[in-house]
C-alpha positions in Angstrom: -184.7 32.6 176.3 -182.5 34.4 178.1 -183.2 33.9 181.9 -180.6 31.2 183.8 -182.6 31.9 187.0 -185.3 33.8 187.8 -183.5 35.8 190.4 -180.1 36.0 188.6 -178.2 38.8 186.8 -178.5 36.8 183.4 -182.5 37.3 183.2 -183.6 39.6 180.9 -187.8 39.9 181.5 -188.6 41.2 178.5 -187.3 38.4 176.5 -189.0 35.9 178.7 -192.4 37.6 177.4 -190.9 37.9 174.1 -191.2 41.7 174.4 -188.2 43.5 173.0 -186.0 44.8 175.7 -183.4 47.5 176.0 -184.9 51.4 175.2 -188.1 49.5 173.4 -188.4 47.6 176.6 -188.3 50.7 178.7 -190.9 52.3 176.6 -193.2 49.5 176.9 -196.5 50.2 178.7 -198.3 48.4 181.2 -200.9 47.2 179.4 -198.6 45.7 176.5 -197.0 43.5 178.9 -200.5 42.2 179.8 -201.4 41.3 176.4 -197.8 40.1 176.0 -198.6 37.8 179.4 -202.1 36.7 178.2 -200.9 35.7 175.0 -197.9 33.7 175.8 -199.7 31.8 178.7 -202.0 30.3 176.7 -199.4 29.3 174.3 -196.9 27.9 176.9 -199.0 26.3 179.4 -198.3 23.0 180.5 -201.5 21.1 179.4 -200.7 22.3 175.9 -197.2 20.9 176.1 -197.7 17.8 177.5 -194.3 15.9 175.7 -192.2 19.1 177.1 -190.6 18.0 180.6 -189.7 21.9 180.8 -193.3 23.2 180.2 -194.0 23.8 183.6 -190.2 25.3 184.6 -190.8 27.8 181.7 -194.4 28.5 182.5 -193.1 29.6 186.2 -190.5 31.7 184.8 -192.9 33.5 182.7 -195.5 34.0 185.4 -192.3 35.4 187.3 -191.2 37.9 184.8 -194.9 39.4 184.3 -194.8 39.8 188.4 -191.8 41.5 188.3 -192.1 43.7 185.2 -195.5 45.1 186.6 -193.7 46.1 189.7 -192.7 49.8 188.4 -189.7 49.7 191.3 -188.3 46.8 190.3 -188.8 47.7 186.4 -186.8 51.1 186.8 -184.0 49.1 188.3 -184.2 46.6 186.1 -184.3 48.8 182.8 -181.3 50.5 184.6 -179.2 47.8 184.9 -179.8 46.8 181.3 -178.8 50.3 180.0 -175.5 50.0 182.1 -174.9 46.6 180.3 -175.2 48.4 177.0 -173.1 51.3 177.9 -170.5 48.7 179.1 -170.4 46.8 175.7 -170.5 50.3 173.6 -167.5 51.1 175.6 -165.6 47.6 175.1 -166.2 47.6 171.4 -165.1 51.4 171.0 -162.0 50.0 173.2 -161.8 47.2 170.8 -161.8 49.3 167.7 -158.9 51.5 169.3 -156.7 48.9 169.9 -157.1 47.3 166.5 -156.3 50.7 165.0 -153.0 51.2 167.6 -151.8 48.0 166.5 -152.5 48.6 162.8 -150.5 51.9 163.4 -147.4 50.0 165.0 -147.1 47.4 162.8 -147.5 50.2 159.6 -144.4 52.4 161.6 -142.6 48.8 161.7 -143.0 48.2 158.1 -141.7 51.6 157.4 -138.5 50.9 159.7 -137.7 48.0 158.0 -138.0 49.2 154.5 -136.1 52.4 155.4 -132.8 50.2 156.4 -133.6 50.9 160.3 -134.5 54.3 159.7 -138.1 55.6 160.3 -139.8 56.6 156.6 -143.4 57.9 156.7 -146.0 55.7 154.8 -146.8 58.8 152.8 -143.2 58.9 151.6 -143.1 55.1 151.0 -146.3 55.7 148.8 -144.4 58.2 146.6 -141.7 56.2 146.2 -143.2 53.5 145.0 -144.9 55.9 142.4 -141.3 57.1 141.3 -140.4 53.2 140.8 -143.4 52.2 138.8 -142.9 55.3 136.6 -139.4 54.2 136.4 -140.3 51.1 135.4 -142.5 52.2 132.8 -139.7 54.2 131.1 -137.1 51.0 131.2 -140.0 48.7 129.6 -140.3 51.2 126.9 -137.0 52.3 126.0 -135.9 48.1 126.0 -138.8 48.1 123.6 -137.4 50.7 121.2 -133.5 50.0 121.3 -134.4 46.0 120.3 -136.7 47.7 117.9 -133.9 50.1 116.2 -131.3 47.7 116.7 -132.8 45.6 114.2 -133.8 48.4 111.8 -130.2 50.7 111.8 -128.6 51.5 108.4 -127.8 54.4 106.3 -131.2 54.3 104.3 -133.4 54.5 107.7 -130.8 56.6 109.6 -129.9 59.4 107.3 -132.5 60.5 104.5 -135.4 60.7 106.9 -133.8 62.1 110.3 -131.4 60.4 112.5 -132.3 58.1 115.5 -132.5 60.8 118.3 -135.1 62.6 116.5 -134.5 63.5 113.2 -137.5 65.5 111.3 -141.1 64.1 112.5 -143.2 65.6 109.3 -142.2 62.0 107.3 -141.5 60.4 109.9 -143.5 57.7 112.3 -144.2 58.4 115.8 -144.6 56.0 118.9 -147.8 57.5 120.0 -147.2 56.8 123.9 -150.7 58.6 124.5 -152.0 55.7 123.3 -150.0 53.2 125.5 -151.5 51.9 128.9 -149.0 50.3 131.7 -151.3 48.0 133.6 -150.1 45.7 136.4 -151.6 43.7 139.1 -150.6 41.6 142.5 -152.1 38.5 143.4 -150.8 36.1 140.7 -148.6 36.7 137.7 -150.6 34.4 135.7 -153.9 35.6 136.7 -154.0 38.2 133.3 -153.3 36.3 129.7 -153.4 38.7 126.6 -156.8 37.2 125.9 -158.4 38.5 129.7 -156.8 41.4 129.2 -158.1 42.2 125.4 -161.6 41.5 126.6 -161.5 44.0 129.3 -159.7 47.1 127.5 -162.1 46.4 124.1 -165.0 47.6 126.2 -163.2 51.4 125.3 -161.7 50.8 121.9 -159.6 48.5 120.0 -156.9 47.4 121.0 -154.0 47.3 118.5 -151.7 45.3 121.0 -151.2 43.4 124.3 -147.3 42.8 125.6 -147.6 41.0 128.7 -144.0 41.7 130.2 -141.7 38.2 131.4 -142.9 37.3 134.7 -140.0 38.0 137.3 -142.2 37.3 140.3 -145.2 34.9 140.8 -147.5 37.4 142.5 -146.6 40.5 140.7 -147.5 40.9 136.7 -147.7 43.6 134.3 -148.1 44.5 130.6 -148.5 47.0 128.0 -151.8 47.5 126.5 -152.0 49.7 123.2 -154.9 51.1 122.3 -155.9 52.2 118.6 -156.1 55.8 119.4 -155.7 58.7 122.4 -159.0 58.8 122.9 -160.0 54.9 123.4 -156.7 55.4 126.0 -158.1 58.2 128.0 -161.5 56.4 128.6 -159.7 53.2 129.5 -158.0 55.8 132.3 -161.1 57.4 133.4 -162.8 54.2 134.6 -161.1 53.4 137.4 -164.2 51.6 139.2 -163.9 48.6 135.9 -160.7 47.5 137.3 -161.5 46.7 141.1 -164.7 44.5 140.6 -162.2 41.9 139.5 -160.9 39.0 142.3 -157.4 41.0 141.7 -158.1 44.4 140.9 -156.1 46.1 138.2 -153.8 49.5 138.3 -153.9 51.0 134.9 -151.5 54.1 134.4 -150.9 56.6 131.6 -147.6 56.6 129.0 -146.3 60.0 128.0 -146.1 60.7 124.5 -142.6 60.4 122.8 -140.8 61.3 119.6 -140.3 59.0 116.1 -139.4 55.7 116.5 -138.6 55.0 112.8 -138.8 56.8 109.6 -140.7 55.6 106.4 -140.1 57.2 102.6 -141.6 60.5 102.1 -143.5 58.9 99.2 -145.0 56.2 101.0 -147.8 56.9 104.1 -146.9 55.7 107.7 -147.3 52.2 108.0 -148.9 51.4 111.4 -148.8 48.4 112.9 -151.9 46.9 113.7 -152.0 43.7 115.4 -156.0 43.9 116.1 -155.5 43.1 120.1 -153.9 39.4 119.5 -152.1 39.6 122.3 -148.5 37.7 122.7 -147.1 35.4 125.7 -144.2 37.9 126.6 -142.1 41.2 125.4 -139.7 39.1 123.4 -142.4 37.8 121.2 -143.9 41.1 120.4 -140.8 42.8 119.7 -139.5 40.0 117.8 -142.6 40.1 115.4 -142.8 43.9 115.0 -138.8 43.9 113.8 -139.5 41.3 111.1 -142.5 43.0 109.8 -140.7 45.8 109.7 -137.5 44.3 107.9 -139.4 43.3 105.4 -140.8 46.4 104.6 -137.7 48.4 104.8 -136.0 46.0 102.5 -138.9 45.8 99.8 -138.8 49.8 100.1 -135.0 50.5 99.7 -134.2 47.6 97.4 -131.7 45.9 99.8 
């Protein structure tokens, strides 16, 4: 019950009779109030609650609230008072929301000011800068991967006969099809995703050829390169953004554009694709080393060196 004292402002006479309060209570007819009173008086009569020391006081409160609500003048004043309380509570709630929004905006501006080296920077500009930084990270990691591979496969046979390192002929060369490459990153624990876990997620979109986990530089942030078996599988993975938001640590997935040939093959031999069936590696170094070993062995056999 809401009553603290029958004449006090804290008493809700509708609640005393177990009736809905507010606008619903104001719309109740006198007959509905009488029916509720008769029902409650039978249930809450002191004779039926001999072990309850508050039974008599509760029954008196019931009778007093019933008498109060039967008085049309007192009831109108009471309904107006309840309405004023609801409106005041709504205004207070709206003020609280506005205050929290103002505090949030102020904190955002302070972070932008700090990130701008003491000068205010628009949050949208900060977001654009972050996107550019992530794109630069993707390019740098892929360039490092190609540089390490080329450094192990360099030589006259692989650079002069079928195109130079800067591009050469693509007719007999094997392209590094970046359309199949996906840049995956997450925040909230660098160790949260393993190669096996990422393979389980992405294989629903198609065959996974390789997963390279970036060597950890941060405890909270992790990233990886996922190589799908086809461009179509990579496009499907990019379209299904909602899949990556259901995990406790959401994934951010970005595409990587197609590049020129990464290495050449003899014209008499069909292009040899590296297919590791999504087994994954512990880190980037281990992945690159394994690929270079396989390619060096193939080139040695092909050219008789």
